[in-house]
KEMARTI-522845 format. One record per residue (C-alpha): x, y, z. Coordinates in Angstrom, 2 decimals, m for minus. Example, Ala and Ser with C-alpha at 12.3 -4.5 7.8 and 13.67 -1.06 7.14 Angstrom:
residues 2
<bami <12.30; m4.50; 7.80>>
<bami <13.67; m1.06; 7.14>>
This chain:
residues 89
<bami <m89.70; 28.29; 51.51>>
<bami <m86.65; 30.52; 51.27>>
<bami <m85.23; 30.57; 47.57>>
<bami <m82.29; 32.73; 46.09>>
<bami <m81.07; 32.28; 42.38>>
<bami <m77.36; 33.06; 42.42>>
<bami <m74.83; 32.82; 39.58>>
<bami <m72.47; 29.76; 39.44>>
<bami <m68.87; 31.64; 40.00>>
<bami <m66.37; 28.47; 39.37>>
<bami <m63.98; 28.39; 35.89>>
<bami <m65.58; 25.27; 35.42>>
<bami <m68.90; 24.85; 36.29>>
<bami <m70.46; 22.20; 38.80>>
<bami <m67.92; 19.62; 37.90>>
<bami <m65.71; 17.67; 39.93>>
<bami <m64.03; 19.52; 42.74>>
<bami <m66.60; 22.30; 43.33>>
<bami <m69.24; 20.14; 42.77>>
<bami <m67.90; 17.99; 45.78>>
<bami <m67.21; 20.97; 47.66>>
<bami <m71.00; 22.56; 47.42>>
<bami <m72.91; 19.20; 47.87>>
<bami <m70.64; 19.00; 51.20>>
<bami <m71.51; 22.06; 52.05>>
<bami <m75.83; 21.27; 51.10>>
<bami <m74.94; 17.84; 53.40>>
<bami <m73.33; 19.83; 56.61>>
<bami <m76.31; 22.29; 56.49>>
<bami <m78.65; 18.78; 57.92>>
<bami <m81.35; 21.01; 55.63>>
<bami <m83.07; 19.40; 52.32>>
<bami <m82.17; 21.86; 49.65>>
<bami <m83.16; 21.51; 46.13>>
<bami <m80.89; 22.55; 43.31>>
<bami <m83.03; 23.81; 40.28>>
<bami <m81.12; 24.87; 37.04>>
<bami <m82.35; 27.41; 34.28>>
<bami <m83.31; 24.50; 32.28>>
<bami <m85.65; 23.56; 35.35>>
<bami <m84.41; 20.19; 36.53>>
<bami <m84.07; 19.91; 40.22>>
<bami <m82.20; 17.76; 42.23>>
<bami <m80.57; 17.62; 46.43>>
<bami <m78.14; 19.34; 46.24>>
<bami <m76.55; 17.34; 49.26>>
<bami <m76.58; 14.64; 46.32>>
<bami <m73.05; 14.83; 44.21>>
<bami <m74.42; 12.68; 41.51>>
<bami <m77.74; 15.02; 41.47>>
<bami <m75.51; 17.91; 41.13>>
<bami <m73.26; 16.97; 38.66>>
<bami <m75.98; 15.40; 36.19>>
<bami <m77.13; 18.98; 35.81>>
<bami <m74.17; 20.13; 33.95>>
<bami <m74.43; 23.85; 35.13>>
<bami <m71.28; 25.37; 33.90>>
<bami <m69.23; 29.02; 35.08>>
<bami <m71.94; 31.64; 34.95>>
<bami <m74.98; 29.92; 34.95>>
<bami <m77.75; 31.17; 36.93>>
<bami <m79.53; 28.15; 39.33>>
<bami <m82.16; 28.54; 42.16>>
<bami <m81.68; 27.26; 45.58>>
<bami <m84.91; 26.25; 47.73>>
<bami <m84.88; 25.15; 51.09>>
<bami <m88.16; 25.05; 54.00>>
<bami <m88.37; 24.36; 57.49>>
<bami <m86.37; 25.19; 60.06>>
<bami <m82.70; 26.64; 58.85>>
<bami <m83.92; 27.36; 55.60>>
<bami <m82.50; 31.14; 55.77>>
<bami <m79.32; 30.16; 56.85>>
<bami <m78.80; 26.92; 54.36>>
<bami <m79.96; 29.20; 51.70>>
<bami <m77.38; 31.77; 52.26>>
<bami <m74.76; 29.78; 52.93>>
<bami <m74.95; 27.85; 49.68>>
<bami <m75.29; 30.76; 47.94>>
<bami <m71.83; 32.07; 49.26>>
<bami <m70.49; 28.70; 48.08>>
<bami <m72.02; 28.84; 44.45>>
<bami <m70.44; 32.74; 44.33>>
<bami <m67.57; 32.34; 45.08>>
<bami <m64.71; 30.70; 42.33>>
<bami <m63.74; 26.90; 44.36>>
<bami <m61.23; 25.99; 41.72>>
<bami <m59.45; 29.39; 43.00>>
<bami <m59.15; 28.21; 46.63>>
């Protein structure tokens, strides 16, 4: 299992636009990736509603995890997305 803990860089956290961009990127990987909040709640990273339900703010640490072929590449891609301030792009 591939797993990585990252800090959310977007100024508003994973809300609205950043959550949408992140979920789209997760779906595009073709791998089921789970996003886990610091509180321990997990959702499918490709689910915009799931991501929004976590209420993740700027600077919070989250964990990405995936299994199977392409898991490491998917985690690398999504970690980069989370570590980018998507509100500035």
